[in-house]
C-alpha positions as CSV (number, residue, x, y, z in Angstrom):
1,X,-50.3,-15.4,-17.3
2,X,-51.7,-12.0,-17.0
3,X,-53.9,-10.8,-19.8
4,X,-54.4,-7.1,-20.4
5,X,-57.8,-7.8,-22.1
6,X,-56.5,-7.5,-25.7
7,X,-54.3,-10.6,-25.5
8,X,-51.2,-8.5,-25.0
9,X,-49.0,-9.3,-22.1
10,X,-46.4,-6.8,-21.2
11,X,-42.9,-7.6,-20.0
12,X,-43.2,-5.7,-16.7
13,X,-46.5,-7.5,-15.9
14,X,-44.8,-10.9,-16.6
15,X,-41.8,-10.0,-14.5
16,X,-44.1,-8.7,-11.8
17,X,-45.8,-12.0,-11.8
18,X,-42.5,-13.8,-11.7
19,X,-41.6,-11.8,-8.6
20,X,-45.0,-12.5,-7.1
21,X,-44.7,-16.2,-7.9
22,X,-41.3,-16.5,-6.4
23,X,-42.3,-14.2,-3.5
24,X,-38.8,-14.6,-2.1
25,X,-40.3,-16.3,0.9
26,X,-37.2,-18.3,0.7
27,X,-36.1,-19.9,3.9
28,X,-33.5,-17.8,5.7
29,X,-31.1,-20.8,6.0
30,X,-30.2,-20.3,2.4
31,X,-27.1,-18.3,1.6
32,X,-27.3,-15.3,-0.7
33,X,-25.5,-17.3,-3.4
34,X,-28.0,-20.2,-3.1
35,X,-30.9,-17.8,-3.3
36,X,-29.4,-16.4,-6.5
37,X,-28.9,-19.8,-8.0
38,X,-32.5,-20.7,-7.2
39,X,-34.2,-17.7,-8.7
40,X,-31.8,-16.5,-11.5
41,X,-33.0,-18.8,-14.3
42,X,-36.6,-17.4,-14.2
43,X,-35.6,-13.8,-14.0
44,X,-32.9,-14.1,-16.6
45,X,-35.3,-15.5,-19.1
46,X,-37.9,-12.9,-18.6
47,X,-35.6,-9.9,-18.5
48,X,-33.6,-11.1,-21.5
49,X,-36.7,-11.5,-23.6
50,X,-38.6,-8.4,-22.6
51,X,-35.5,-6.3,-22.1
52,X,-34.7,-6.6,-25.7
53,X,-37.7,-4.5,-26.7
54,X,-38.2,-2.0,-24.0
55,X,-35.5,-2.2,-21.4
56,X,-36.5,0.9,-19.3
57,X,-39.9,-0.6,-18.6
58,X,-38.2,-3.4,-16.7
59,X,-36.7,-1.1,-14.1
60,X,-39.8,-0.9,-11.7
61,X,-40.4,-4.6,-11.5
62,X,-36.7,-5.3,-11.1
63,X,-36.5,-2.7,-8.3
64,X,-39.4,-4.5,-6.6
65,X,-37.4,-7.7,-6.8
66,X,-34.5,-5.9,-5.1
67,X,-37.0,-4.7,-2.4
68,X,-37.8,-8.4,-1.9
69,X,-34.1,-9.1,-1.5
70,X,-33.7,-6.4,1.1
71,X,-36.7,-7.8,3.0
72,X,-35.1,-11.2,2.9
73,X,-31.8,-9.8,4.2
74,X,-33.6,-8.1,7.1
75,X,-35.2,-11.4,8.0
76,X,-32.1,-13.5,7.7
77,X,-29.7,-11.1,9.6
78,X,-31.3,-9.6,12.7
79,X,-28.4,-7.1,13.0
80,X,-29.5,-5.7,9.6
81,X,-33.2,-5.4,10.6
82,X,-33.0,-1.6,10.2
83,X,-33.9,-0.7,6.6
84,X,-30.9,1.6,6.1
85,X,-28.5,-1.1,7.2
86,X,-30.1,-3.7,5.0
87,X,-30.0,-1.4,1.9
88,X,-26.4,-0.7,2.6
89,X,-25.6,-4.4,2.8
90,X,-27.4,-5.1,-0.5
91,X,-25.5,-2.2,-2.2
92,X,-22.2,-3.6,-0.8
93,X,-23.0,-7.1,-2.1
94,X,-24.1,-5.7,-5.5
95,X,-20.9,-3.8,-5.8
96,X,-18.7,-6.7,-4.8
97,X,-20.6,-9.3,-6.8
98,X,-22.3,-7.5,-9.7
99,X,-23.2,-10.6,-11.6
100,X,-24.7,-12.6,-8.7
101,X,-28.3,-11.8,-9.7
102,X,-29.2,-11.7,-13.4
103,X,-31.3,-8.6,-13.1
104,X,-28.5,-6.5,-11.5
105,X,-27.3,-5.8,-15.1
106,X,-30.3,-3.4,-15.3
107,X,-30.6,-2.0,-11.8
108,X,-29.3,-2.6,-8.3
109,X,-31.5,-0.2,-6.5
110,X,-34.6,-1.2,-4.5
111,X,-38.0,0.3,-4.9
112,X,-38.9,2.9,-2.4
113,X,-42.4,1.7,-1.8
114,X,-41.8,0.5,1.7
């Protein structure tokens, strides 16, 4: 766990670590649904707990998780290697299946720090 020095661990830091820990270096042979099944329990627990107190602080780490998903899409589907196409595909999936990933209740946009 990440310690801020005073013993306080913030929600975004924990979720950031969850994202770093998972790294979404998932094999590309997994389907999108299998990927969701694999990583949802961890993210659901963290976002439910920390989101109860300061939900808006969860947005940046969750957007980073979406950025990892876009990167995974780009690796899996070569025809979606262009960033704009991969972002469009993720938006389409999020619109069609809004409950696929637990964190999509908060945000479906990806961070812009490419």
